[in-house]
C-alpha positions in Angstrom: -2.2 -62.4 -30.5 -2.4 -65.2 -28.2 -0.2 -68.3 -29.1 -2.5 -70.7 -27.2 -4.0 -71.7 -30.4 -3.0 -71.7 -34.1 -3.9 -68.5 -36.1 -6.2 -68.9 -39.3 -3.3 -68.9 -41.5 -1.5 -71.6 -39.7 -4.6 -73.9 -39.9 -4.9 -73.2 -43.6 -1.1 -74.0 -44.1 -1.7 -77.5 -42.7 -5.1 -78.0 -44.3 -3.6 -77.3 -47.8 -1.0 -79.9 -47.3 -3.6 -82.3 -46.0 -5.7 -81.6 -49.1 -2.8 -82.5 -51.4 -1.9 -85.6 -49.7 -5.6 -86.6 -49.7 -5.9 -86.0 -53.6 -2.9 -88.2 -53.8 -4.2 -91.0 -51.6 -7.3 -91.2 -53.8 -5.6 -90.8 -57.3 -2.1 -91.9 -56.9 -0.7 -89.2 -59.0 3.2 -88.9 -58.8 3.2 -85.3 -59.8 0.6 -84.4 -57.1 2.9 -86.1 -54.6 5.8 -83.8 -56.0 3.5 -80.8 -55.8 2.7 -81.8 -52.1 6.5 -82.0 -51.3 7.3 -78.8 -52.8 4.4 -77.1 -51.4 5.5 -78.1 -47.9 9.0 -77.1 -48.6 7.8 -73.6 -49.7 5.7 -73.1 -46.6 9.0 -74.1 -44.5 11.1 -71.6 -46.7 8.4 -68.8 -46.2 8.1 -69.5 -42.5 11.9 -69.1 -41.8 13.0 -66.8 -44.5 13.2 -63.8 -42.1 15.9 -65.2 -40.0 18.1 -64.2 -42.6 19.6 -60.8 -41.6 18.1 -57.6 -43.1 21.4 -55.7 -42.5 23.7 -58.0 -44.2 23.7 -57.3 -47.9 24.5 -60.9 -49.1 22.1 -62.5 -46.7 19.4 -60.0 -47.8 19.9 -60.8 -51.5 19.4 -64.4 -50.5 16.5 -63.6 -48.7 14.8 -61.8 -51.5 15.7 -64.4 -53.9 14.2 -67.2 -51.8 10.8 -65.3 -51.7 10.4 -66.4 -55.5 13.2 -68.6 -57.0 12.0 -71.9 -55.2 8.7 -71.7 -57.1 10.5 -72.2 -60.4 12.3 -75.4 -59.3 9.4 -78.0 -60.0 8.4 -76.6 -63.2 12.0 -76.4 -64.6 12.6 -80.0 -63.6 9.3 -81.9 -64.5 7.8 -79.8 -67.4 9.0 -78.4 -70.8 8.0 -75.0 -72.2 7.5 -73.7 -75.5 9.3 -70.2 -75.6 8.5 -69.2 -79.2 6.5 -66.3 -79.7 3.9 -66.2 -82.7 0.8 -64.3 -83.7 -1.5 -66.3 -81.4 0.9 -65.4 -78.4 1.0 -61.8 -79.0 -2.8 -61.6 -79.4 -3.2 -63.1 -76.0 -0.5 -60.7 -74.7 -2.8 -58.0 -75.9 -5.5 -59.5 -74.0 -3.4 -59.7 -70.9 -2.9 -55.8 -71.2 -6.6 -55.4 -71.8 -7.2 -57.2 -68.6 -4.8 -55.2 -66.7 -6.4 -52.1 -67.9 -9.9 -53.3 -66.6 -8.1 -53.9 -63.3 -6.5 -50.6 -63.3 -9.6 -48.8 -64.0 -11.5 -50.6 -61.0 -8.7 -49.7 -58.5 -7.7 -46.3 -60.3 -8.8 -44.2 -57.0 -6.9 -46.5 -54.8 -3.8 -46.5 -57.0 -3.8 -42.7 -57.4 -3.7 -42.1 -53.5 -1.2 -44.8 -52.8 1.2 -43.4 -55.5 0.4 -39.8 -54.8 3.1 -37.3 -53.5 1.4 -37.1 -50.1 1.6 -41.0 -49.7 5.3 -41.2 -51.0 6.3 -38.5 -48.6 5.6 -40.8 -45.6 7.0 -43.9 -47.2 9.9 -45.5 -45.4 13.4 -44.6 -46.3 15.6 -47.7 -47.5 19.0 -48.0 -48.9 19.5 -47.8 -52.7 20.4 -51.7 -52.5 17.1 -52.4 -50.8 15.0 -50.5 -53.4 16.9 -52.3 -56.2 16.2 -55.7 -54.5 12.5 -54.8 -54.2 12.2 -54.3 -57.9 14.2 -57.5 -58.5 11.7 -59.3 -56.3 8.6 -57.9 -58.0 10.0 -59.2 -61.4 11.3 -62.3 -60.3 8.0 -63.2 -58.4 6.1 -62.5 -61.7 8.2 -65.1 -63.7 8.9 -67.8 -61.0 5.3 -67.9 -59.5 3.8 -68.3 -63.0 6.1 -71.2 -63.7 4.8 -72.9 -60.7 1.2 -72.1 -60.5 0.5 -72.1 -64.4 3.5 -73.9 -65.9 3.7 -76.8 -63.4 0.2 -77.2 -61.8 -1.5 -76.9 -65.2 0.6 -79.7 -66.5 -0.6 -82.2 -63.8 -2.7 -85.1 -64.8 -6.2 -84.3 -63.8 -9.3 -82.6 -65.3 -8.4 -79.2 -66.5 -11.2 -77.4 -64.7 -9.8 -79.0 -61.6 -6.3 -78.0 -62.1 -7.6 -74.3 -63.0 -9.3 -74.3 -59.6 -6.1 -75.6 -57.9 -3.8 -73.0 -59.7 -6.2 -70.1 -58.6 -6.7 -71.4 -55.1 -3.0 -72.2 -54.2 -1.9 -68.9 -55.8 -4.3 -67.0 -53.3 -3.1 -69.3 -50.5 0.5 -68.7 -51.1 -0.1 -65.0 -50.1 -2.6 -65.8 -47.4 -0.4 -68.2 -45.5 2.6 -66.0 -45.3 3.6 -65.9 -41.4 3.2 -62.0 -41.6 0.0 -61.9 -43.4 -1.9 -62.1 -39.9 0.2 -59.9 -37.8 0.8 -57.1 -40.3 -2.4 -57.1 -42.2 -0.4 -57.0 -45.6 -3.4 -58.1 -47.7 -7.0 -57.3 -47.4 -10.0 -59.7 -48.2 -10.3 -57.8 -51.5 -6.8 -58.4 -52.2 -7.3 -62.1 -51.9 -10.4 -62.0 -54.1 -8.4 -60.3 -56.8 -5.5 -63.0 -56.5 -7.9 -65.7 -57.0 -9.5 -64.1 -60.0 -6.2 -63.3 -61.4 -5.2 -66.9 -61.0 -8.3 -67.9 -63.0 -7.5 -65.4 -65.8 -3.7 -66.2 -65.9 -4.7 -70.1 -66.1 -7.0 -69.2 -69.0 -4.5 -67.2 -70.9 -1.9 -70.1 -70.5 -4.4 -72.7 -71.8 -5.5 -70.7 -74.7 -2.3 -69.3 -75.8 -0.3 -72.4 -75.1 2.4 -70.1 -73.8 3.4 -68.6 -70.4 4.2 -65.3 -71.9 0.8 -63.7 -71.5 0.4 -64.9 -68.0 4.0 -63.6 -67.1 3.0 -60.4 -68.7 -0.1 -59.9 -66.8 1.6 -60.7 -63.5 4.3 -58.1 -64.4 1.7 -55.5 -65.2 0.0 -56.3 -61.9 3.1 -55.9 -60.1 3.9 -52.5 -61.7 2.1 -50.2 -59.1 4.5 -51.8 -56.4 7.6 -51.2 -58.6 6.3 -47.6 -59.2 6.2 -47.0 -55.6 9.5 -48.2 -54.9 10.8 -45.9 -57.7 9.0 -43.0 -56.4 10.3 -43.7 -52.8 13.6 -43.7 -54.3 13.1 -40.4 -56.0 11.7 -38.9 -52.8 15.0 -39.8 -50.7 17.6 -39.8 -53.3 16.8 -37.5 -56.2 14.2 -34.9 -55.3 14.2 -34.8 -51.7 13.9 -31.0 -51.5 10.9 -31.2 -53.6 9.2 -33.6 -51.3 10.4 -31.7 -48.2 8.7 -28.6 -49.5 5.4 -30.5 -49.8 5.9 -31.8 -46.2 6.4 -28.3 -44.9 3.2 -27.0 -46.7 1.4 -29.9 -45.1 2.7 -29.0 -41.5 2.0 -25.3 -42.1 -1.7 -26.1 -43.2 -2.1 -28.5 -40.2 -0.8 -25.8 -37.8 -3.2 -23.1 -39.3 -6.1 -25.5 -38.8 -5.1 -26.1 -35.2 -5.2 -22.5 -34.4 
């Protein structure tokens, strides 16, 4: 890709900061200014996070932690949370499970292929430490991102419909503006659509239940396929290597027969 001009994600990065500052200029909301500062800090962190070396265990742990932990900071400082679990919260947790089931059924064919033996055979081998950190990252992201996008943003002083839109939009943008989203094609247009819809659903769960637990649960459930893929890849290389190698040999044999 030519570096003579900014990429689409780079343009969106700066426009998102400009949008927040413009909102602050007109409404003079202190928390919006704090949102702008933390959002800019998150962009800087994500843009530089891969300078931390992959082959150093301590630095890689810090790197994986920085993917999600900074999201929790504004929520923990500027908002308070009700952590009690009651019948209402449990009911909305059940609703979160139902929403996940709908998403699962819609994406069943794709998930079945991506988690199949044939797909896992060709997954990249990582160290046991890296596999553990990938699960750690998936769980941590579900908690800390909900603290920021639902816990913090929905607590700002603005019409709730506007905050829901902000929460959903910036959740989607947090994935779109990643420096590697352009070059590696990590997310498809459908992924961004689902991220926005998830943001809407998670916001509604938070508002109706009065608790972050249903939103966190839904986020964890949606991260489950990624966690399962990590576990299956670990299984492929460290537990049942012979089983997967036998499938690979069968595939190679079948390919040779077809070539003949």
